N, C-alpha and C positions, 0 to 999 in steps of 0.2 A: 770777485776774481774769476769765478767760473772755471772752466776747463781750458782756457786758452794756454797752450804750452808756451808760446812766445812771452806773454806777460808773466807767467810763472817763472820762466828762466831769467827774465829781466829783473824781477823782484828778487830772485834768489842771488843774483849777482850783487845787487845793491846791499842785500842783508849780509851775505858773506864778507864783503869788503868792510861794512860797518862793524860787523862782530870782530873783525881782525884789527879794528882801530885804523883803517887806512886814512892816510891824509891826502891822497889823490887816487882817483880811479880814472882809467883811460879805456874807452871802448872805441875801437877803430873798425867799423864794419868794412873798410876797404883794404885792410891788412890781409894779404893772402899768404905771406911767407913767415912772418914773425908771430908774435903773441898778440892777437886782436883784443884780448881782455886782460889787463894788468892793473895792478894797484901797488901803491907805495906805502910802506910802514916804516917809519924811521927814514933811514937812508936807503933802504933796500926795496927793490922791485920784486913782485911776485906775479907770476902768470896764472891765469884760471884756465882750467880746461875748457877750450872753446866749443860751442855747439858746431854742428856742420856749417860750413861757410854760407850755405843758401839761407840759413836762419838769421845771420848777422843783420842784414838790412831791415828784417822785421824787428829785431831788438832796437836798432836805431830809431826806427819810427815809433816804437813804443816809448822810448825815452822822450822823444819830442812830444808825444801826446801827454805823457805824464807831467811834463814841464809846461804843457799848454803853449808850445811854440805856435806863433802864427805863421801863415804862409808868407812868403816873400823874403824881404831883405835879410842880410847877414851883416854883422855877426848876431847870434841869438843867444839869449841868457835867461835863465829862470830857475825857480826852486821846484823840487820834487819833494813832496811831503805826503807820504802814504804809510799805511799800516801794513805789516806783513809778519805772520808768525808771532803775533803778540808784541812786536816791537814797532816803534815809529821810526821810519826811514826818513831822514832828512838829508837832502843833497842840494847843492847849487850846481847847476850844469851850464856849460857854455859851449858853443860851437861856432868857429870862425868862418866857415864856408860850407857850401853844400857837400863836398868831398873830404871835409876835415873830421878828425876824431872828436868824439865826445869827451870832454874833460869834466870830471866832477870832483867837487870838494865837499866834505861833510859840513852839515850845518850843525854845530854843537850848541847846546843850551848851557 
């Protein structure tokens, strides 16, 4: 993981949503007025404290890297399976277009 603050923040978001048993996580790097990072537990939505807006495109790029998204056509979909803080983080991620939000759902075993 190294000292990359964007990677650390991205993994922390995934970890926190998983710890809270989120059924859906939305990360929208293009949201400037609402809550760019939010997750659903049951029927309720919760917002996470966002990083500075200039960091969000880096978070989006990191999610694409973790999911091994290829360059090119949309929609894109893939798994994220990484370890963080002693936990396995398993998420399915999809993105409909270049300016769409990233929608993640947990991969439960």
